[in-house]
C-alpha positions as CSV (number, residue, x, y, z in Angstrom):
1,M,81.7,101.4,92.3
2,L,82.1,103.3,95.6
3,L,84.0,106.2,94.0
4,E,82.4,108.6,91.5
5,P,84.4,109.3,88.4
6,D,86.1,112.6,89.6
7,E,87.0,111.1,93.0
8,R,89.7,108.7,91.9
9,V,92.9,110.8,92.2
10,T,95.4,107.9,92.5
11,T,98.5,108.3,90.3
12,P,99.9,105.3,88.5
13,T,102.9,105.3,90.9
14,E,100.6,105.3,93.9
15,Q,98.6,102.5,92.4
16,Q,101.7,100.5,91.8
17,T,102.7,101.0,95.5
18,Y,99.3,99.9,96.6
19,L,99.4,96.8,94.5
20,A,102.9,95.9,95.7
21,A,101.7,96.2,99.3
22,I,98.8,93.9,98.6
23,L,101.1,91.3,97.1
24,A,103.6,91.6,100.0
25,T,101.1,90.3,102.6
26,D,99.7,86.8,103.1
27,Y,96.2,88.0,104.1
28,H,95.5,90.5,101.2
29,T,95.3,89.6,97.5
30,I,93.8,90.6,94.3
31,F,92.7,88.5,91.2
32,V,92.1,89.9,87.8
33,A,90.3,88.8,84.7
34,E,91.5,90.0,81.3
35,N,90.1,89.8,77.8
36,D,92.6,90.5,74.9
37,G,94.9,92.2,77.4
38,R,92.2,94.5,78.8
39,L,91.2,94.3,82.4
40,V,87.5,93.3,82.6
41,G,87.1,92.1,86.2
42,Y,88.9,91.9,89.5
43,L,88.3,90.6,93.0
44,E,90.2,92.0,96.0
45,A,90.3,90.2,99.3
46,A,91.5,92.0,102.5
47,G,92.0,89.6,105.4
48,G,91.8,90.5,109.0
49,M,95.1,91.9,110.4
50,Y,94.6,90.7,114.0
51,R,94.4,87.2,115.6
52,R,90.7,87.7,116.4
53,N,89.7,88.5,112.8
54,R,92.4,86.8,110.8
55,H,89.9,84.1,109.7
56,T,87.8,86.8,107.8
57,A,88.3,88.4,104.5
58,H,86.4,91.4,103.2
59,L,85.8,91.3,99.4
60,V,85.4,93.9,96.6
61,I,84.6,92.6,93.2
62,G,84.0,94.4,89.9
63,I,83.2,93.2,86.4
64,L,82.7,95.5,83.4
65,Q,79.0,95.4,82.5
66,A,79.8,94.3,78.9
67,F,81.3,91.2,80.4
68,A,78.7,90.4,83.0
69,G,76.9,87.0,82.7
70,Q,79.9,85.3,81.1
71,G,81.1,83.3,84.2
72,I,83.9,85.7,85.1
73,G,82.6,86.3,88.6
74,A,82.2,82.6,89.2
75,R,85.7,81.9,88.2
76,L,87.1,84.8,90.3
77,F,85.2,83.4,93.3
78,A,86.5,79.8,92.7
79,T,90.1,81.2,92.6
80,L,89.5,83.2,95.7
81,E,88.2,80.2,97.6
82,Q,91.4,78.2,96.8
83,W,93.5,81.1,98.1
84,A,91.3,81.5,101.2
85,Q,91.7,77.9,102.1
86,R,95.5,78.1,101.9
87,Q,95.3,81.2,104.1
88,H,93.0,79.5,106.7
89,I,90.3,82.0,106.0
90,H,86.9,80.7,107.2
91,R,84.6,83.7,106.5
92,L,84.2,85.7,103.3
93,E,82.1,88.9,103.5
94,L,81.1,91.8,101.3
95,T,78.5,94.5,100.9
96,V,76.2,95.1,97.9
97,M,73.7,97.8,97.0
98,A,70.3,96.3,97.7
99,H,69.0,97.1,94.2
100,N,71.9,95.4,92.5
101,E,69.9,92.2,91.7
102,R,72.5,90.8,89.2
103,A,75.3,91.0,91.8
104,I,73.1,89.5,94.5
105,R,72.3,86.6,92.3
106,L,76.0,86.0,91.6
107,Y,76.9,86.1,95.3
108,Q,74.0,83.8,96.2
109,K,75.0,81.4,93.4
110,A,78.6,81.4,94.9
111,G,77.1,80.5,98.3
112,F,76.8,83.9,100.0
113,E,73.8,84.7,102.2
114,I,72.4,88.0,103.2
115,E,73.1,88.7,106.9
116,G,71.6,92.1,107.3
117,T,70.8,95.5,105.8
118,K,72.9,98.6,106.2
119,R,70.2,101.3,105.8
120,H,70.9,104.5,103.9
121,S,74.5,103.4,103.6
122,L,75.3,105.3,100.4
123,Y,74.1,108.4,98.7
124,V,73.9,107.8,94.9
125,N,72.4,110.1,92.3
126,G,70.5,112.1,94.9
127,A,69.0,109.2,96.8
128,Y,70.0,107.1,99.8
129,V,70.7,103.5,99.0
130,D,70.7,100.5,101.3
131,E,73.4,97.9,101.2
132,F,73.1,94.2,102.2
133,Y,75.8,92.6,104.3
134,M,76.5,89.2,102.7
135,A,78.8,86.4,103.9
136,K,79.9,82.9,103.1
137,L,81.4,80.5,105.6
138,L,84.1,78.1,104.2
139,P,84.6,74.6,105.6
């Protein structure tokens, strides 16, 4: 999503180390969706590391296009919210490219609201792209 195909240079060992570090903390987690043993979606939540932002988690979600519209995103968000409540997280936040209407609809259906626009945030295929800041406050 953020990285272009030739930019991912992580070795399998480095990726294992990264995943182990995620699982070793209370404020960072990752959930995955599989289909016949194949990874088809994931949701990563990185909580704040300091007292002042510990109540916040920044999210990154990805679902293979062939599996979009099948409820995977909704189930990942439901699982995330259960985890977030156990971790006393009150605010979930993410960014999304402004033209990604399918993702925006998913996030809005999950209760996220657009809070602002990050103008010319990314440079994709020779053009600047805006991103929306979106967030959801949990009870």
